[in-house]
N, C-alpha and C positions, 0 to 999 in steps of 0.2 A: 313656355311651350303651348299653353292654352291659347294665347293670343295669335300664335302663328298658324294654328289649325283652323281657327274661325274664318279667316279670309278664304281659305281653300274650300271650306264647306259652303260659304256664301256663293263663291264663284260656281261651284258645282250646281247648286240649287238654281241660280240665275240661268246658267247654261242649259240645264234640263228644261226649265220653263220656256226659254226662248225657242229651243228646238221643238218642243211640243206645240207651241203656238204657230210656228211657221212650217207646218208640214206641207209637202208638195202634193198636188193632186194631178189627175191625168192631163189637164190642159197645160201643165208645166212641161210636159214631155211631147206635146203634139207637134212642135216645130222641128222635131228631129227626123225629118224626111225631106228629100229634095229630088226633083227630076231634072236631068240635064240632057239637052240635045247636042249631039256631036255628029259631024259628018264622017262616019266610018262604020264599017260592018260590025255586026254582033261579035264575030270572032276577034277582030282587032281590039274592040273595047274590052272584051274578056281578058285577052292577053295582057293588056296594059293595066287592068285592074289587078290581075294576079302579080304583076311586077311590083305594083304599089304595095300590096300586102307583104310580099316577100322582102321588100327593102325597108319597110317601116317597122315591122314587128320583129323582135329578137328571135323568136322561134316560130316561123310561119307554119311549120308542120303541126305544131301543137295548138295554134290558135284557129286554124282553118277547120271548121266543123263539117262543112259540106261544100263541094264544088262540082259543077257539071257544065261543061262548055256548051254542049248541045242544048241544054235547057236555059243556058245563060244565067246561071245563078252561082253566087259565092256567099257563104255565110261564115263569119269568123267572130271569135270572142276576143275581148280585150279588157284592160283594166287601167284606171287612172288613179294616181295617188291624190288624196285630198286630205286637208287638215281641218278639223273642226276647231272653231274659235275656242280658245282657252284650254285646248287639249294638245299636249305635246306629241301624241302618238299619231302616226299616219293611219288613214283609213283608205282602203282600196275600193273604188267604185267599179264594179264589173258590168260589162255591157255586151250586147250581141249586135253585130252589124250585118245587114243583108243587102246585097247588091243584086238587082235584077236587071238583065241586059236584053235589049232588042236592037235591031238595026237602027242606027242613028240616035239612040237614046239609052239612058240607063237611069235607074232609080236607086237611091241609097236611103236606108232606114236604120236608125239605131234605137234600141230599146234597153232600158236598165234591167239588169238581172238581180243583183243584190250588192250589198256592201260587206266588207270583211275587215276587221281590225286584228292583225296578227298578234299584237300584244293582248293577251287575255282570250284570244280566240272568239271574239264577238262577231256575230253575223246578223244581218237583218235585211228586210225588204221594204221597210218604210223609209221614205226619203224626205229629207228636209228641203226647203226651197233652195238653200245654199248648195245642197248636193245636186239638185236639178239644174241649177245654173252651171255647175261644174260639168255635168253631163252635156249640157247644151254647148258649152265652149269646146268640149272634146269632139262633139259631132261636127261643129263648124270647122275645126282643124282637120278632121278626117275628110270631110266633104271637099274642102279646098284642096287638100293634098291629092286626093283622088282625081278631082277635076283637072288640076295642073298636070298630073301624070298622063291622063287620057288625052287631054287637048294639046299636049306638047309643051306647055308652059313650064314644066319642071326641068327642062333643059336636057333633052336626050342626047344632044350633040357632045362629042368630046374629041 
């Protein structure tokens, strides 16, 4: 019994040490912003961005925090499932995405909010580099999907 507990304790200590040493800082999140130029009106960009949010997120009414067509702004929250090395339980990385729209261009920005582990109810706002990489990958996925929807590459034809 004692021999089987020791490897678990060692893995926990090593995992804790690694996560403390590799904490993310602000520069790890600086690349989560992009400006795209598209040849269409502010209204058309807004409508296509709203279609993107409505089709990609399960409950768009729940995730959209703010929308104003005249102002050209959409703000929505989301979450991405992430797994910490040597931890079998999922952690959800919560984020906020803001889309600002003008004629012929839009800007998308994503910022981390917090993480949450449903098992045990743990929550935090300190992020490891691995978490930052996962946020960055999620931003790239949203950025590409939104661009494809707005530019028509998503395949509006049927």
